[in-house]
HTML snippet that shows the backbone in 3Dmol.js (N, CA, C, O; Angstrom):
<script src="https://3Dmol.org/build/3Dmol-min.js"></script>
<div id="view" style="width:600px;height:400px;position:relative"></div>
<script>
const pdb = `
ATOM      1  N   MET A   1     120.559  73.907  30.025  1.00  0.00           N
ATOM      2  CA  MET A   1     121.813  74.459  29.576  1.00  0.00           C
ATOM      3  C   MET A   1     121.757  75.983  29.655  1.00  0.00           C
ATOM      4  O   MET A   1     120.768  76.599  29.258  1.00  0.00           O
ATOM      5  N   GLU A   2     122.800  76.567  30.156  1.00  0.00           N
ATOM      6  CA  GLU A   2     122.865  78.023  30.274  1.00  0.00           C
ATOM      7  C   GLU A   2     123.313  78.637  28.941  1.00  0.00           C
ATOM      8  O   GLU A   2     124.322  78.223  28.370  1.00  0.00           O
ATOM      9  N   SER A   3     122.566  79.613  28.457  1.00  0.00           N
ATOM     10  CA  SER A   3     122.916  80.329  27.233  1.00  0.00           C
ATOM     11  C   SER A   3     123.689  81.581  27.595  1.00  0.00           C
ATOM     12  O   SER A   3     123.608  82.066  28.724  1.00  0.00           O
ATOM     13  N   GLY A   4     124.434  82.100  26.644  1.00  0.00           N
ATOM     14  CA  GLY A   4     125.156  83.327  26.906  1.00  0.00           C
ATOM     15  C   GLY A   4     125.861  83.848  25.677  1.00  0.00           C
ATOM     16  O   GLY A   4     126.015  83.140  24.681  1.00  0.00           O
ATOM     17  N   VAL A   5     126.288  85.098  25.758  1.00  0.00           N
ATOM     18  CA  VAL A   5     127.022  85.757  24.680  1.00  0.00           C
ATOM     19  C   VAL A   5     128.311  86.325  25.252  1.00  0.00           C
ATOM     20  O   VAL A   5     128.316  86.927  26.326  1.00  0.00           O
ATOM     21  N   VAL A   6     129.404  86.126  24.521  1.00  0.00           N
ATOM     22  CA  VAL A   6     130.709  86.665  24.898  1.00  0.00           C
ATOM     23  C   VAL A   6     131.168  87.572  23.760  1.00  0.00           C
ATOM     24  O   VAL A   6     131.008  87.240  22.585  1.00  0.00           O
ATOM     25  N   GLU A   7     131.739  88.716  24.118  1.00  0.00           N
ATOM     26  CA  GLU A   7     132.254  89.668  23.134  1.00  0.00           C
ATOM     27  C   GLU A   7     133.775  89.695  23.223  1.00  0.00           C
ATOM     28  O   GLU A   7     134.340  89.844  24.307  1.00  0.00           O
ATOM     29  N   ILE A   8     134.435  89.548  22.071  1.00  0.00           N
ATOM     30  CA  ILE A   8     135.898  89.632  21.992  1.00  0.00           C
ATOM     31  C   ILE A   8     136.233  90.794  21.060  1.00  0.00           C
ATOM     32  O   ILE A   8     135.891  90.767  19.878  1.00  0.00           O
ATOM     33  N   LEU A   9     136.893  91.799  21.589  1.00  0.00           N
ATOM     34  CA  LEU A   9     137.288  92.966  20.785  1.00  0.00           C
ATOM     35  C   LEU A   9     138.640  92.700  20.134  1.00  0.00           C
ATOM     36  O   LEU A   9     139.503  92.047  20.722  1.00  0.00           O
ATOM     37  N   PHE A  10     138.822  93.211  18.907  1.00  0.00           N
ATOM     38  CA  PHE A  10     140.113  93.081  18.241  1.00  0.00           C
ATOM     39  C   PHE A  10     140.371  94.305  17.375  1.00  0.00           C
ATOM     40  O   PHE A  10     139.465  95.089  17.092  1.00  0.00           O
ATOM     41  N   ARG A  11     141.604  94.448  16.969  1.00  0.00           N
ATOM     42  CA  ARG A  11     142.020  95.512  16.054  1.00  0.00           C
ATOM     43  C   ARG A  11     142.875  94.870  14.981  1.00  0.00           C
ATOM     44  O   ARG A  11     143.820  94.143  15.290  1.00  0.00           O
ATOM     45  N   PHE A  12     142.551  95.133  13.716  1.00  0.00           N
ATOM     46  CA  PHE A  12     143.298  94.565  12.596  1.00  0.00           C
ATOM     47  C   PHE A  12     143.424  95.609  11.504  1.00  0.00           C
ATOM     48  O   PHE A  12     142.429  96.204  11.091  1.00  0.00           O
ATOM     49  N   ASP A  13     144.632  95.833  11.039  1.00  0.00           N
ATOM     50  CA  ASP A  13     144.902  96.740   9.927  1.00  0.00           C
ATOM     51  C   ASP A  13     144.284  98.127  10.163  1.00  0.00           C
ATOM     52  O   ASP A  13     143.742  98.746   9.247  1.00  0.00           O
ATOM     53  N   GLY A  14     144.380  98.597  11.415  1.00  0.00           N
ATOM     54  CA  GLY A  14     143.903  99.929  11.747  1.00  0.00           C
ATOM     55  C   GLY A  14     142.408 100.047  12.000  1.00  0.00           C
ATOM     56  O   GLY A  14     141.920 101.148  12.256  1.00  0.00           O
ATOM     57  N   GLU A  15     141.672  98.952  11.937  1.00  0.00           N
ATOM     58  CA  GLU A  15     140.219  98.969  12.158  1.00  0.00           C
ATOM     59  C   GLU A  15     139.872  98.170  13.411  1.00  0.00           C
ATOM     60  O   GLU A  15     140.464  97.123  13.671  1.00  0.00           O
ATOM     61  N   ASN A  16     138.918  98.665  14.175  1.00  0.00           N
ATOM     62  CA  ASN A  16     138.414  97.933  15.333  1.00  0.00           C
ATOM     63  C   ASN A  16     137.306  96.983  14.892  1.00  0.00           C
ATOM     64  O   ASN A  16     136.559  97.267  13.956  1.00  0.00           O
ATOM     65  N   GLY A  17     137.218  95.871  15.573  1.00  0.00           N
ATOM     66  CA  GLY A  17     136.160  94.906  15.293  1.00  0.00           C
ATOM     67  C   GLY A  17     135.833  94.128  16.545  1.00  0.00           C
ATOM     68  O   GLY A  17     136.450  94.315  17.593  1.00  0.00           O
ATOM     69  N   ARG A  18     134.851  93.249  16.420  1.00  0.00           N
ATOM     70  CA  ARG A  18     134.522  92.378  17.541  1.00  0.00           C
ATOM     71  C   ARG A  18     133.964  91.059  17.034  1.00  0.00           C
ATOM     72  O   ARG A  18     133.367  90.976  15.961  1.00  0.00           O
ATOM     73  N   VAL A  19     134.178  90.041  17.839  1.00  0.00           N
ATOM     74  CA  VAL A  19     133.617  88.721  17.594  1.00  0.00           C
ATOM     75  C   VAL A  19     132.570  88.497  18.679  1.00  0.00           C
ATOM     76  O   VAL A  19     132.840  88.696  19.863  1.00  0.00           O
ATOM     77  N   LEU A  20     131.389  88.088  18.273  1.00  0.00           N
ATOM     78  CA  LEU A  20     130.335  87.750  19.222  1.00  0.00           C
ATOM     79  C   LEU A  20     130.155  86.240  19.217  1.00  0.00           C
ATOM     80  O   LEU A  20     129.849  85.644  18.184  1.00  0.00           O
ATOM     81  N   LEU A  21     130.349  85.626  20.382  1.00  0.00           N
ATOM     82  CA  LEU A  21     130.180  84.183  20.535  1.00  0.00           C
ATOM     83  C   LEU A  21     128.908  83.930  21.320  1.00  0.00           C
ATOM     84  O   LEU A  21     128.744  84.441  22.428  1.00  0.00           O
ATOM     85  N   GLU A  22     128.018  83.151  20.753  1.00  0.00           N
ATOM     86  CA  GLU A  22     126.770  82.823  21.447  1.00  0.00           C
ATOM     87  C   GLU A  22     126.683  81.314  21.619  1.00  0.00           C
ATOM     88  O   GLU A  22     126.878  80.560  20.666  1.00  0.00           O
ATOM     89  N   VAL A  23     126.390  80.883  22.827  1.00  0.00           N
ATOM     90  CA  VAL A  23     126.177  79.471  23.111  1.00  0.00           C
ATOM     91  C   VAL A  23     124.731  79.303  23.529  1.00  0.00           C
ATOM     92  O   VAL A  23     124.244  79.995  24.423  1.00  0.00           O
ATOM     93  N   ALA A  24     124.044  78.370  22.871  1.00  0.00           N
ATOM     94  CA  ALA A  24     122.638  78.112  23.176  1.00  0.00           C
ATOM     95  C   ALA A  24     122.330  76.661  22.846  1.00  0.00           C
ATOM     96  O   ALA A  24     123.072  76.012  22.109  1.00  0.00           O
ATOM     97  N   ALA A  25     121.243  76.159  23.389  1.00  0.00           N
ATOM     98  CA  ALA A  25     120.798  74.802  23.084  1.00  0.00           C
ATOM     99  C   ALA A  25     120.377  74.726  21.619  1.00  0.00           C
ATOM    100  O   ALA A  25     119.680  75.613  21.126  1.00  0.00           O
ATOM    101  N   ASP A  26     120.791  73.686  20.934  1.00  0.00           N
ATOM    102  CA  ASP A  26     120.463  73.483  19.525  1.00  0.00           C
ATOM    103  C   ASP A  26     119.006  73.037  19.418  1.00  0.00           C
ATOM    104  O   ASP A  26     118.654  71.946  19.867  1.00  0.00           O
ATOM    105  N   ARG A  27     118.169  73.870  18.829  1.00  0.00           N
ATOM    106  CA  ARG A  27     116.736  73.575  18.694  1.00  0.00           C
ATOM    107  C   ARG A  27     116.381  72.981  17.333  1.00  0.00           C
ATOM    108  O   ARG A  27     115.252  72.535  17.129  1.00  0.00           O
ATOM    109  N   ASP A  28     117.339  72.971  16.397  1.00  0.00           N
ATOM    110  CA  ASP A  28     117.089  72.432  15.054  1.00  0.00           C
ATOM    111  C   ASP A  28     118.358  71.748  14.546  1.00  0.00           C
ATOM    112  O   ASP A  28     119.025  72.274  13.656  1.00  0.00           O
ATOM    113  N   PRO A  29     118.701  70.573  15.106  1.00  0.00           N
ATOM    114  CA  PRO A  29     119.970  69.931  14.759  1.00  0.00           C
ATOM    115  C   PRO A  29     120.124  69.614  13.268  1.00  0.00           C
ATOM    116  O   PRO A  29     121.235  69.665  12.740  1.00  0.00           O
ATOM    117  N   SER A  30     119.030  69.289  12.588  1.00  0.00           N
ATOM    118  CA  SER A  30     119.156  68.936  11.164  1.00  0.00           C
ATOM    119  C   SER A  30     119.627  70.117  10.321  1.00  0.00           C
ATOM    120  O   SER A  30     120.218  69.910   9.261  1.00  0.00           O
ATOM    121  N   SER A  31     119.378  71.361  10.769  1.00  0.00           N
ATOM    122  CA  SER A  31     119.792  72.539   9.997  1.00  0.00           C
ATOM    123  C   SER A  31     121.308  72.719   9.976  1.00  0.00           C
ATOM    124  O   SER A  31     121.836  73.446   9.134  1.00  0.00           O
ATOM    125  N   VAL A  32     122.007  72.063  10.895  1.00  0.00           N
ATOM    126  CA  VAL A  32     123.475  72.154  10.921  1.00  0.00           C
ATOM    127  C   VAL A  32     124.126  70.791  10.701  1.00  0.00           C
ATOM    128  O   VAL A  32     125.287  70.587  11.057  1.00  0.00           O
ATOM    129  N   GLY A  33     123.371  69.854  10.109  1.00  0.00           N
ATOM    130  CA  GLY A  33     123.935  68.560   9.749  1.00  0.00           C
ATOM    131  C   GLY A  33     124.007  67.552  10.885  1.00  0.00           C
ATOM    132  O   GLY A  33     124.766  66.585  10.805  1.00  0.00           O
ATOM    133  N   LYS A  34     123.241  67.758  11.923  1.00  0.00           N
ATOM    134  CA  LYS A  34     123.214  66.827  13.061  1.00  0.00           C
ATOM    135  C   LYS A  34     121.917  66.023  13.036  1.00  0.00           C
ATOM    136  O   LYS A  34     121.005  66.321  12.264  1.00  0.00           O
ATOM    137  N   SER A  35     121.845  64.997  13.891  1.00  0.00           N
ATOM    138  CA  SER A  35     120.646  64.165  13.943  1.00  0.00           C
ATOM    139  C   SER A  35     119.745  64.596  15.092  1.00  0.00           C
ATOM    140  O   SER A  35     120.129  65.421  15.920  1.00  0.00           O
ATOM    141  N   ALA A  36     118.543  64.029  15.131  1.00  0.00           N
ATOM    142  CA  ALA A  36     117.567  64.365  16.158  1.00  0.00           C
ATOM    143  C   ALA A  36     118.096  64.079  17.558  1.00  0.00           C
ATOM    144  O   ALA A  36     117.687  64.740  18.513  1.00  0.00           O
ATOM    145  N   GLN A  37     118.989  63.116  17.699  1.00  0.00           N
ATOM    146  CA  GLN A  37     119.532  62.795  19.030  1.00  0.00           C
ATOM    147  C   GLN A  37     120.373  63.938  19.596  1.00  0.00           C
ATOM    148  O   GLN A  37     120.674  63.941  20.790  1.00  0.00           O
ATOM    149  N   ASP A  38     120.757  64.906  18.766  1.00  0.00           N
ATOM    150  CA  ASP A  38     121.554  66.048  19.216  1.00  0.00           C
ATOM    151  C   ASP A  38     120.701  67.228  19.671  1.00  0.00           C
ATOM    152  O   ASP A  38     121.242  68.274  20.030  1.00  0.00           O
ATOM    153  N   LEU A  39     119.384  67.078  19.661  1.00  0.00           N
ATOM    154  CA  LEU A  39     118.486  68.136  20.093  1.00  0.00           C
ATOM    155  C   LEU A  39     118.830  68.568  21.515  1.00  0.00           C
ATOM    156  O   LEU A  39     118.948  67.738  22.416  1.00  0.00           O
ATOM    157  N   GLY A  40     118.989  69.870  21.703  1.00  0.00           N
ATOM    158  CA  GLY A  40     119.296  70.414  23.019  1.00  0.00           C
ATOM    159  C   GLY A  40     120.769  70.479  23.366  1.00  0.00           C
ATOM    160  O   GLY A  40     121.132  71.047  24.395  1.00  0.00           O
ATOM    161  N   MET A  41     121.621  69.912  22.534  1.00  0.00           N
ATOM    162  CA  MET A  41     123.066  69.964  22.793  1.00  0.00           C
ATOM    163  C   MET A  41     123.560  71.402  22.615  1.00  0.00           C
ATOM    164  O   MET A  41     122.964  72.166  21.856  1.00  0.00           O
ATOM    165  N   PRO A  42     124.633  71.777  23.300  1.00  0.00           N
ATOM    166  CA  PRO A  42     125.161  73.136  23.146  1.00  0.00           C
ATOM    167  C   PRO A  42     125.649  73.390  21.720  1.00  0.00           C
ATOM    168  O   PRO A  42     126.267  72.528  21.096  1.00  0.00           O
ATOM    169  N   MET A  43     125.362  74.569  21.230  1.00  0.00           N
ATOM    170  CA  MET A  43     125.846  74.973  19.911  1.00  0.00           C
ATOM    171  C   MET A  43     126.408  76.383  20.030  1.00  0.00           C
ATOM    172  O   MET A  43     125.769  77.276  20.586  1.00  0.00           O
ATOM    173  N   CYS A  44     127.594  76.563  19.508  1.00  0.00           N
ATOM    174  CA  CYS A  44     128.260  77.856  19.549  1.00  0.00           C
ATOM    175  C   CYS A  44     128.197  78.483  18.164  1.00  0.00           C
ATOM    176  O   CYS A  44     128.540  77.847  17.167  1.00  0.00           O
ATOM    177  N   THR A  45     127.762  79.724  18.111  1.00  0.00           N
ATOM    178  CA  THR A  45     127.770  80.486  16.860  1.00  0.00           C
ATOM    179  C   THR A  45     128.639  81.719  17.078  1.00  0.00           C
ATOM    180  O   THR A  45     128.466  82.449  18.054  1.00  0.00           O
ATOM    181  N   ALA A  46     129.565  81.940  16.171  1.00  0.00           N
ATOM    182  CA  ALA A  46     130.466  83.085  16.264  1.00  0.00           C
ATOM    183  C   ALA A  46     130.278  83.956  15.026  1.00  0.00           C
ATOM    184  O   ALA A  46     130.270  83.455  13.902  1.00  0.00           O
ATOM    185  N   SER A  47     130.128  85.244  15.236  1.00  0.00           N
ATOM    186  CA  SER A  47     129.993  86.185  14.125  1.00  0.00           C
ATOM    187  C   SER A  47     130.951  87.347  14.325  1.00  0.00           C
ATOM    188  O   SER A  47     131.312  87.692  15.450  1.00  0.00           O
ATOM    189  N   VAL A  48     131.354  87.940  13.214  1.00  0.00           N
ATOM    190  CA  VAL A  48     132.335  89.029  13.234  1.00  0.00           C
ATOM    191  C   VAL A  48     131.657  90.333  12.827  1.00  0.00           C
ATOM    192  O   VAL A  48     130.909  90.379  11.850  1.00  0.00           O
ATOM    193  N   GLU A  49     131.926  91.381  13.583  1.00  0.00           N
ATOM    194  CA  GLU A  49     131.533  92.734  13.198  1.00  0.00           C
ATOM    195  C   GLU A  49     132.812  93.504  12.933  1.00  0.00           C
ATOM    196  O   GLU A  49     133.647  93.660  13.825  1.00  0.00           O
ATOM    197  N   PHE A  50     132.967  93.989  11.702  1.00  0.00           N
ATOM    198  CA  PHE A  50     134.214  94.624  11.271  1.00  0.00           C
ATOM    199  C   PHE A  50     133.882  95.578  10.143  1.00  0.00           C
ATOM    200  O   PHE A  50     133.226  95.187   9.177  1.00  0.00           O
ATOM    201  N   ARG A  51     134.324  96.826  10.248  1.00  0.00           N
ATOM    202  CA  ARG A  51     133.949  97.858   9.281  1.00  0.00           C
ATOM    203  C   ARG A  51     134.760  97.833   7.990  1.00  0.00           C
ATOM    204  O   ARG A  51     134.343  98.438   7.001  1.00  0.00           O
ATOM    205  N   ALA A  52     135.883  97.165   7.968  1.00  0.00           N
ATOM    206  CA  ALA A  52     136.706  97.147   6.753  1.00  0.00           C
ATOM    207  C   ALA A  52     135.911  96.531   5.597  1.00  0.00           C
ATOM    208  O   ALA A  52     134.972  95.765   5.811  1.00  0.00           O
ATOM    209  N   ARG A  53     136.309  96.883   4.367  1.00  0.00           N
ATOM    210  CA  ARG A  53     135.617  96.376   3.179  1.00  0.00           C
ATOM    211  C   ARG A  53     136.609  95.715   2.247  1.00  0.00           C
ATOM    212  O   ARG A  53     137.820  95.883   2.390  1.00  0.00           O
ATOM    213  N   GLY A  54     136.093  94.967   1.300  1.00  0.00           N
ATOM    214  CA  GLY A  54     136.916  94.328   0.289  1.00  0.00           C
ATOM    215  C   GLY A  54     137.895  93.330   0.887  1.00  0.00           C
ATOM    216  O   GLY A  54     137.565  92.620   1.836  1.00  0.00           O
ATOM    217  N   TYR A  55     139.104  93.276   0.329  1.00  0.00           N
ATOM    218  CA  TYR A  55     140.108  92.320   0.808  1.00  0.00           C
ATOM    219  C   TYR A  55     140.473  92.549   2.265  1.00  0.00           C
ATOM    220  O   TYR A  55     140.881  91.610   2.948  1.00  0.00           O
ATOM    221  N   ARG A  56     140.338  93.760   2.751  1.00  0.00           N
ATOM    222  CA  ARG A  56     140.664  94.042   4.159  1.00  0.00           C
ATOM    223  C   ARG A  56     139.668  93.376   5.106  1.00  0.00           C
ATOM    224  O   ARG A  56     139.966  93.197   6.287  1.00  0.00           O
ATOM    225  N   ALA A  57     138.495  93.009   4.606  1.00  0.00           N
ATOM    226  CA  ALA A  57     137.475  92.364   5.433  1.00  0.00           C
ATOM    227  C   ALA A  57     137.513  90.841   5.327  1.00  0.00           C
ATOM    228  O   ALA A  57     136.685  90.162   5.934  1.00  0.00           O
ATOM    229  N   LEU A  58     138.455  90.299   4.570  1.00  0.00           N
ATOM    230  CA  LEU A  58     138.559  88.851   4.408  1.00  0.00           C
ATOM    231  C   LEU A  58     139.191  88.261   5.663  1.00  0.00           C
ATOM    232  O   LEU A  58     140.385  88.436   5.906  1.00  0.00           O
ATOM    233  N   LEU A  59     138.397  87.572   6.444  1.00  0.00           N
ATOM    234  CA  LEU A  59     138.830  86.993   7.712  1.00  0.00           C
ATOM    235  C   LEU A  59     138.489  85.503   7.711  1.00  0.00           C
ATOM    236  O   LEU A  59     137.748  85.035   6.846  1.00  0.00           O
ATOM    237  N   GLY A  60     139.020  84.770   8.664  1.00  0.00           N
ATOM    238  CA  GLY A  60     138.708  83.343   8.749  1.00  0.00           C
ATOM    239  C   GLY A  60     138.868  82.814  10.147  1.00  0.00           C
ATOM    240  O   GLY A  60     139.463  83.461  11.009  1.00  0.00           O
ATOM    241  N   TRP A  61     138.328  81.623  10.368  1.00  0.00           N
ATOM    242  CA  TRP A  61     138.434  80.935  11.655  1.00  0.00           C
ATOM    243  C   TRP A  61     139.610  79.986  11.598  1.00  0.00           C
ATOM    244  O   TRP A  61     139.805  79.291  10.601  1.00  0.00           O
ATOM    245  N   VAL A  62     140.386  79.952  12.648  1.00  0.00           N
ATOM    246  CA  VAL A  62     141.553  79.076  12.733  1.00  0.00           C
ATOM    247  C   VAL A  62     141.157  77.831  13.521  1.00  0.00           C
ATOM    248  O   VAL A  62     140.629  77.921  14.629  1.00  0.00           O
ATOM    249  N   LEU A  63     141.422  76.670  12.929  1.00  0.00           N
ATOM    250  CA  LEU A  63     141.144  75.405  13.614  1.00  0.00           C
ATOM    251  C   LEU A  63     142.456  74.740  13.979  1.00  0.00           C
ATOM    252  O   LEU A  63     143.453  74.883  13.270  1.00  0.00           O
ATOM    253  N   PHE A  64     142.454  74.027  15.065  1.00  0.00           N
ATOM    254  CA  PHE A  64     143.661  73.378  15.540  1.00  0.00           C
ATOM    255  C   PHE A  64     143.656  71.896  15.204  1.00  0.00           C
ATOM    256  O   PHE A  64     142.597  71.282  15.068  1.00  0.00           O
ATOM    257  N   GLU A  65     144.827  71.335  15.073  1.00  0.00           N
ATOM    258  CA  GLU A  65     145.006  69.958  14.647  1.00  0.00           C
ATOM    259  C   GLU A  65     144.211  68.966  15.489  1.00  0.00           C
ATOM    260  O   GLU A  65     143.706  67.977  14.957  1.00  0.00           O
ATOM    261  N   ASP A  66     144.092  69.211  16.784  1.00  0.00           N
ATOM    262  CA  ASP A  66     143.403  68.259  17.645  1.00  0.00           C
ATOM    263  C   ASP A  66     141.886  68.469  17.680  1.00  0.00           C
ATOM    264  O   ASP A  66     141.196  67.822  18.468  1.00  0.00           O
ATOM    265  N   SER A  67     141.364  69.354  16.848  1.00  0.00           N
ATOM    266  CA  SER A  67     139.924  69.602  16.806  1.00  0.00           C
ATOM    267  C   SER A  67     139.218  68.434  16.122  1.00  0.00           C
ATOM    268  O   SER A  67     139.691  67.927  15.104  1.00  0.00           O
ATOM    269  N   THR A  68     138.097  68.014  16.678  1.00  0.00           N
ATOM    270  CA  THR A  68     137.296  66.956  16.051  1.00  0.00           C
ATOM    271  C   THR A  68     136.220  67.535  15.141  1.00  0.00           C
ATOM    272  O   THR A  68     135.484  66.783  14.501  1.00  0.00           O
ATOM    273  N   ALA A  69     136.118  68.858  15.076  1.00  0.00           N
ATOM    274  CA  ALA A  69     135.090  69.499  14.269  1.00  0.00           C
ATOM    275  C   ALA A  69     135.575  69.679  12.829  1.00  0.00           C
ATOM    276  O   ALA A  69     136.610  70.302  12.595  1.00  0.00           O
ATOM    277  N   PRO A  70     134.830  69.135  11.869  1.00  0.00           N
ATOM    278  CA  PRO A  70     135.250  69.218  10.456  1.00  0.00           C
ATOM    279  C   PRO A  70     134.759  70.470   9.760  1.00  0.00           C
ATOM    280  O   PRO A  70     134.063  70.370   8.749  1.00  0.00           O
ATOM    281  N   PHE A  71     135.098  71.651  10.268  1.00  0.00           N
ATOM    282  CA  PHE A  71     134.592  72.860   9.630  1.00  0.00           C
ATOM    283  C   PHE A  71     135.652  73.943   9.558  1.00  0.00           C
ATOM    284  O   PHE A  71     136.618  73.951  10.322  1.00  0.00           O
ATOM    285  N   ALA A  72     135.448  74.848   8.630  1.00  0.00           N
ATOM    286  CA  ALA A  72     136.276  76.043   8.517  1.00  0.00           C
ATOM    287  C   ALA A  72     135.486  77.054   7.693  1.00  0.00           C
ATOM    288  O   ALA A  72     134.812  76.689   6.729  1.00  0.00           O
ATOM    289  N   TRP A  73     135.572  78.309   8.073  1.00  0.00           N
ATOM    290  CA  TRP A  73     134.884  79.366   7.343  1.00  0.00           C
ATOM    291  C   TRP A  73     135.861  80.492   7.063  1.00  0.00           C
ATOM    292  O   TRP A  73     136.749  80.775   7.867  1.00  0.00           O
ATOM    293  N   TYR A  74     135.694  81.110   5.947  1.00  0.00           N
ATOM    294  CA  TYR A  74     136.419  82.343   5.665  1.00  0.00           C
ATOM    295  C   TYR A  74     135.564  83.177   4.747  1.00  0.00           C
ATOM    296  O   TYR A  74     134.706  82.660   4.032  1.00  0.00           O
ATOM    297  N   GLY A  75     135.800  84.450   4.773  1.00  0.00           N
ATOM    298  CA  GLY A  75     135.042  85.329   3.905  1.00  0.00           C
ATOM    299  C   GLY A  75     134.923  86.713   4.506  1.00  0.00           C
ATOM    300  O   GLY A  75     135.631  87.067   5.449  1.00  0.00           O
ATOM    301  N   ASP A  76     134.020  87.478   3.948  1.00  0.00           N
ATOM    302  CA  ASP A  76     133.751  88.828   4.407  1.00  0.00           C
ATOM    303  C   ASP A  76     132.896  88.721   5.658  1.00  0.00           C
ATOM    304  O   ASP A  76     131.706  88.417   5.572  1.00  0.00           O
ATOM    305  N   ARG A  77     133.497  88.972   6.835  1.00  0.00           N
ATOM    306  CA  ARG A  77     132.822  88.850   8.129  1.00  0.00           C
ATOM    307  C   ARG A  77     132.164  87.490   8.289  1.00  0.00           C
ATOM    308  O   ARG A  77     130.937  87.412   8.357  1.00  0.00           O
ATOM    309  N   PRO A  78     132.953  86.404   8.353  1.00  0.00           N
ATOM    310  CA  PRO A  78     132.408  85.051   8.394  1.00  0.00           C
ATOM    311  C   PRO A  78     131.629  84.749   9.672  1.00  0.00           C
ATOM    312  O   PRO A  78     131.899  85.306  10.736  1.00  0.00           O
ATOM    313  N   VAL A  79     130.662  83.855   9.533  1.00  0.00           N
ATOM    314  CA  VAL A  79     129.890  83.345  10.671  1.00  0.00           C
ATOM    315  C   VAL A  79     130.149  81.858  10.747  1.00  0.00           C
ATOM    316  O   VAL A  79     130.074  81.154   9.739  1.00  0.00           O
ATOM    317  N   GLY A  80     130.453  81.381  11.933  1.00  0.00           N
ATOM    318  CA  GLY A  80     130.701  79.957  12.120  1.00  0.00           C
ATOM    319  C   GLY A  80     129.792  79.387  13.182  1.00  0.00           C
ATOM    320  O   GLY A  80     129.412  80.091  14.118  1.00  0.00           O
ATOM    321  N   CYS A  81     129.439  78.128  13.051  1.00  0.00           N
ATOM    322  CA  CYS A  81     128.642  77.482  14.099  1.00  0.00           C
ATOM    323  C   CYS A  81     129.167  76.075  14.337  1.00  0.00           C
ATOM    324  O   CYS A  81     128.637  75.353  15.182  1.00  0.00           O
TER     325      CYS A  81
END
`;
const viewer = $3Dmol.createViewer("view");
viewer.addModel(pdb, "pdb");
viewer.setStyle({}, {cartoon: {color: "spectrum"}});
viewer.zoomTo();
viewer.render();
</script>
């Protein structure tokens, strides 16, 4: 599986930020609630870099109705996988 990182730049409330998306083979499936049969499957981790503080730094991931993934994150510079 090919690994890689993608950078997405954004601007919100007068501050610049970026989202870093990394795709890599999952080397520890149990750490993210998966079974051993998922070893080596692609896993995407997204992290936010944003200088705002307090309520201005409260961000979240948007999930779509047709998504089969049961997750959502929000918080101060949230990280999702």
